[in-house]
ZAMARGU-4260 file (C-alpha; in steps of 0.2 Angstrom, whole numbers, plus 5000, padded with zeros to 4 digits):
<rodrens>
0) 5485/5386/5526 | 5472/5377/5516 | 5477/5376/5498 | 5469/5368/5483 | 5480/5357/5472
5) 5471/5352/5456 | 5478/5338/5446 | 5472/5336/5428 | 5475/5324/5414 | 5485/5338/5405
10) 5494/5353/5413 | 5479/5355/5425 | 5477/5370/5436 | 5484/5374/5453 | 5472/5384/5463
15) 5483/5393/5475 | 5484/5410/5482 | 5500/5418/5486 | 5502/5418/5505 | 5516/5421/5517
20) 5515/5423/5536 | 5528/5436/5540 | 5531/5440/5558 | 5531/5457/5564 | 5547/5463/5574
25) 5543/5474/5589 | 5554/5489/5591 | 5563/5492/5607 | 5554/5509/5610 | 5540/5517/5600
30) 5546/5535/5604 | 5562/5545/5602 | 5574/5545/5618 | 5567/5558/5630 | 5577/5574/5634
35) 5571/5572/5652 | 5562/5561/5664 | 5552/5567/5679 | 5545/5558/5694 | 5529/5568/5694
40) 5516/5564/5708 | 5510/5568/5725 | 5527/5567/5733 | 5535/5581/5723 | 5531/5595/5736
45) 5540/5584/5749 | 5556/5583/5738 | 5558/5602/5734 | 5546/5606/5720 | 5534/5621/5722
50) 5519/5609/5720 | 5514/5591/5716 | 5511/5584/5699 | 5523/5595/5690 | 5531/5587/5675
55) 5543/5601/5673 | 5551/5602/5691 | 5569/5598/5689 | 5570/5593/5708 | 5563/5576/5704
60) 5572/5573/5687 | 5580/5556/5685 | 5597/5555/5677 | 5602/5545/5662 | 5616/5532/5666
65) 5625/5528/5649 | 5633/5513/5656 | 5615/5506/5661 | 5604/5513/5648 | 5592/5517/5662
70) 5585/5533/5669 | 5587/5533/5688 | 5587/5544/5704 | 5587/5542/5723 | 5577/5553/5734
75) 5574/5554/5753 | 5555/5552/5755 | 5545/5555/5771 | 5534/5542/5777 | 5517/5542/5769
80) 5506/5536/5755 | 5510/5543/5738 | 5506/5541/5719 | 5518/5545/5704 | 5521/5543/5686
85) 5535/5546/5674 | 5533/5561/5664 | 5544/5564/5648 | 5551/5579/5641 | 5544/5591/5654
90) 5526/5588/5650 | 5511/5576/5650 | 5511/5573/5632 | 5521/5557/5635 | 5519/5549/5652
95) 5519/5531/5659 | 5511/5523/5674 | 5506/5506/5681 | 5511/5491/5669 | 5523/5503/5658
100) 5507/5509/5650 | 5507/5526/5641 | 5494/5537/5651 | 5492/5523/5663 | 5486/5523/5681
105) 5496/5531/5694 | 5509/5520/5703 | 5506/5519/5722 | 5520/5521/5734 | 5518/5517/5753
110) 5531/5521/5766 | 5530/5516/5784 | 5545/5527/5789 | 5556/5540/5781 | 5568/5531/5769
115) 5578/5533/5753 | 5569/5527/5738 | 5577/5524/5721 | 5566/5526/5705 | 5570/5518/5688
120) 5563/5522/5671 | 5568/5511/5656 | 5564/5519/5639 | 5566/5503/5630 | 5551/5495/5639
125) 5543/5511/5647 | 5544/5502/5664 | 5544/5515/5678 | 5546/5508/5696 | 5555/5510/5712
130) 5565/5499/5724 | 5551/5498/5737 | 5537/5493/5725 | 5547/5481/5715 | 5562/5469/5717
135) 5577/5476/5708 | 5584/5460/5700 | 5599/5460/5688 | 5607/5445/5679 | 5625/5448/5681
140) 5637/5436/5671 | 5650/5433/5659 | 5640/5440/5645 | 5637/5458/5651 | 5651/5466/5641
145) 5642/5460/5625 | 5627/5471/5630 | 5637/5487/5633 | 5641/5486/5651 | 5659/5492/5656
150) 5663/5474/5662 | 5656/5457/5666 | 5649/5451/5683 | 5642/5468/5687 | 5626/5468/5697
155) 5624/5486/5696 | 5624/5486/5677 | 5605/5487/5672 | 5608/5482/5654 | 5603/5465/5661
160) 5589/5471/5672 | 5575/5459/5674 | 5559/5468/5673 | 5541/5464/5679 | 5529/5477/5671
165) 5514/5465/5673 | 5517/5462/5691 | 5515/5443/5690 | 5531/5440/5701 | 5541/5434/5686
170) 5555/5446/5680 | 5562/5444/5663 | 5575/5451/5651 | 5577/5446/5633 | 5592/5450/5621
175) 5598/5446/5604 | 5615/5454/5607 | 5625/5439/5612 | 5637/5431/5600 | 5637/5412/5599
180) 5646/5404/5614 | 5645/5398/5632 | 5641/5409/5646 | 5637/5409/5665 | 5625/5420/5675
185) 5616/5422/5692 | 5603/5434/5699 | 5608/5448/5711 | 5596/5459/5720 | 5597/5478/5724
190) 5612/5480/5712 | 5624/5472/5724 | 5631/5454/5728 | 5624/5455/5746 | 5609/5445/5740
195) 5611/5433/5725 | 5605/5417/5719 | 5613/5403/5708 | 5608/5387/5701 | 5591/5380/5707
200) 5588/5396/5717 | 5601/5392/5730 | 5607/5408/5739 | 5625/5411/5734 | 5624/5396/5723
205) 5633/5390/5708 | 5634/5400/5692 | 5621/5395/5679 | 5628/5390/5663 | 5620/5392/5646
210) 5624/5391/5628 | 5619/5403/5614 | 5618/5392/5598 | 5620/5406/5585 | 5625/5424/5586
215) 5610/5435/5588 | 5599/5421/5594 | 5585/5426/5606 | 5590/5423/5624 | 5578/5425/5638
220) 5581/5426/5656 | 5567/5423/5668 | 5568/5425/5687 | 5554/5419/5698 | 5554/5430/5714
225) 5545/5417/5724 | 5557/5402/5721 | 5572/5413/5716 | 5575/5401/5701 | 5583/5409/5686
230) 5579/5401/5670 | 5589/5405/5654 | 5583/5400/5637 | 5594/5403/5622 | 5587/5400/5605
235) 5571/5390/5602 | 5567/5374/5610 | 5552/5362/5613 | 5543/5371/5627 | 5525/5369/5623
240) 5524/5386/5613 | 5524/5387/5594 | 5533/5403/5589 | 5522/5410/5575 | 5536/5422/5568
245) 5545/5407/5562 | 5530/5399/5553 | 5530/5401/5534 | 5524/5393/5518 | 5523/5402/5501
250) 5514/5392/5488 | 5522/5403/5474 | 5540/5401/5480 | 5549/5385/5474 | 5558/5384/5491
255) 5541/5379/5498 | 5533/5370/5484 | 5541/5361/5469 | 5537/5360/5455 | 5527/5377/5454
260) 5513/5381/5443 | 5501/5368/5436 | 5506/5350/5436 | 5500/5334/5427 | 5492/5320/5436
265) 5505/5308/5443 | 5518/5322/5446 | 5526/5322/5463 | 5524/5338/5472 | 5535/5342/5487
270) 5528/5354/5500 | 5539/5362/5513 | 5535/5372/5529 | 5547/5383/5539 | 5549/5384/5558
275) 5562/5391/5569 | 5576/5379/5573 | 5571/5367/5586 | 5555/5376/5590 | 5543/5362/5587
280) 5541/5344/5589 | 5532/5339/5573 | 5523/5346/5557 | 5509/5337/5548 | 5501/5340/5532
285) 5482/5339/5532 | 5476/5334/5515 | 5458/5334/5509 | 5455/5323/5494 | 5439/5330/5485
290) 5437/5314/5474 | 5438/5303/5489 | 5428/5315/5500 | 5441/5311/5514 | 5456/5318/5523
295) 5472/5311/5527 | 5486/5317/5538 | 5504/5316/5532 | 5519/5317/5544 | 5532/5329/5537
300) 5550/5326/5539 | 5564/5338/5544 | 5573/5341/5527 | 5585/5354/5533 | 5590/5360/5551
305) 5598/5375/5558 | 5599/5384/5541 | 5595/5402/5535 | 5576/5407/5536 | 5578/5415/5519
310) 5569/5431/5526 | 5578/5447/5529 | 5569/5452/5545 | 5575/5435/5552 | 5593/5436/5548
315) 5598/5433/5566 | 5588/5417/5567 | 5590/5400/5560 | 5576/5389/5554 | 5571/5371/5550
320) 5562/5366/5534 | 5549/5351/5535 | 5544/5343/5519 | 5532/5330/5512 | 5530/5324/5494
325) 5512/5319/5487 | 5507/5311/5471 | 5490/5308/5464 | 5488/5296/5449 | 5472/5304/5443
330) 5465/5321/5441 | 5460/5328/5458 | 5458/5343/5469 | 5468/5342/5485 | 5466/5355/5499
335) 5480/5357/5512 | 5484/5365/5528 | 5498/5363/5541 | 5497/5356/5558 | 5512/5362/5569
340) 5514/5354/5586 | 5526/5358/5600 | 5522/5345/5613 | 5504/5347/5619 | 5502/5363/5610
345) 5496/5364/5592 | 5496/5378/5579 | 5485/5378/5563 | 5493/5387/5549 | 5478/5392/5537
350) 5473/5404/5524 | 5462/5419/5527 | 5453/5418/5511 | 5436/5426/5513 | 5428/5416/5499
355) 5432/5400/5508 | 5426/5406/5525 | 5409/5412/5516 | 5406/5395/5508 | 5410/5385/5524
360) 5399/5397/5534 | 5385/5393/5522 | 5388/5375/5523 | 5388/5374/5542 | 5378/5389/5547
365) 5391/5393/5560 | 5399/5410/5561 | 5417/5411/5555 | 5429/5415/5569 | 5435/5433/5566
370) 5452/5429/5571 | 5453/5417/5556 | 5450/5431/5544 | 5462/5443/5551 | 5481/5445/5549
375) 5485/5432/5564 | 5480/5416/5555 | 5488/5404/5567 | 5477/5398/5582 | 5485/5389/5596
380) 5475/5377/5608 | 5476/5361/5617 | 5479/5345/5607 | 5463/5336/5602 | 5460/5321/5591
385) 5461/5325/5573 | 5444/5330/5566 | 5438/5337/5582 | 5449/5352/5584 | 5440/5364/5573
390) 5424/5364/5563 | 5434/5370/5548 | 5442/5353/5547 | 5426/5344/5546 | 5425/5333/5530
395) 5407/5337/5527 | 5410/5356/5527 | 5425/5354/5516 | 5416/5344/5503 | 5401/5356/5503
400) 5414/5370/5500 | 5421/5361/5485 | 5403/5356/5479 | 5398/5374/5479 | 5413/5379/5469
405) 5410/5366/5456 | 5392/5371/5454 | 5398/5389/5450 | 5408/5382/5434 | 5398/5367/5430
410) 5409/5351/5427 | 5423/5361/5419 | 5441/5358/5427 | 5446/5376/5429 | 5457/5386/5441
415) 5448/5396/5455 | 5459/5411/5459 | 5460/5416/5477 | 5458/5399/5485
</rodrens>
């Protein structure tokens, strides 16, 4: 977020725009629970329906399992090649195909011999699949009763079903339903213990222990079908990924900048930046000094750790607050942005002010990246030396932007709203 901090001989003016990056929370399902789910496709006439592609045929309805939270059904299907989709509520208005996509492509099913096929539909994710086309992997463990299963260590309870809608071979399950505590888990295939994998992907191996740091912390289970390794990540941790939902700086909130409002020259100003707890490895403040026509990078320190995020939509999360105090003895105009790193990955937290984009565009004659001017103002890319990551950090461009603004008001030291 690039902000202008103007220091004057008197009260001065703080040219700051209110800005808060608030992450969106995805809902489990974007449509109401269905009254029925039909396996509709070219196999229906083989299963007792009067014809194929009939979303209203009860013979191929799936049954909702309240213990699992998943629609499922098993059918004896003759050998052959088929296609199907999941049709909801007896019609085609809402249907799902390949990749859990609404109105998506038909799902292929190829059988070399007559066999029993079990179909699954999860309305939370909209994934529709079968036990021939996909590996049916579940993460049974000591935590399942917290999810609503009738008991723990139940490989048939699909509330901890590991899913792979994109077909990349990595099956995942994410929950925020676990209380803080220590748990264990494994991977079991085909809803039984006949084939299971423990620590390091060893068949029948040891249980995999994991710790949930706070109640409601996001816990993600990832199973690699090739290596059979189950990875469990509870809460946030340095993993080469900056989670943008946790990033925040609000220049008009005293939690993030103290003191607020205009400040006299020489007044220390403390800037704070929020991240999810333990999500990143460093936060730096990029300051551009207009008087000196130079930038400097200030390393921020973690001032508070594992505390409230002070945001209602993040009530189940905990956050860290980073801070740095700057002080300038003479009137000046300081622009600032935040550089957030998690290992080799870096996120730039910047303002989407159209006026700034236009000025820099004119100064450099380079089109502004559309992503910069939209709601998602955090870009993530590989770590590069300071000054080479992005042309918007170029000193000449920043100086030109400041010069253009000064030329609009002469030599007066005034506030420029919206910067």
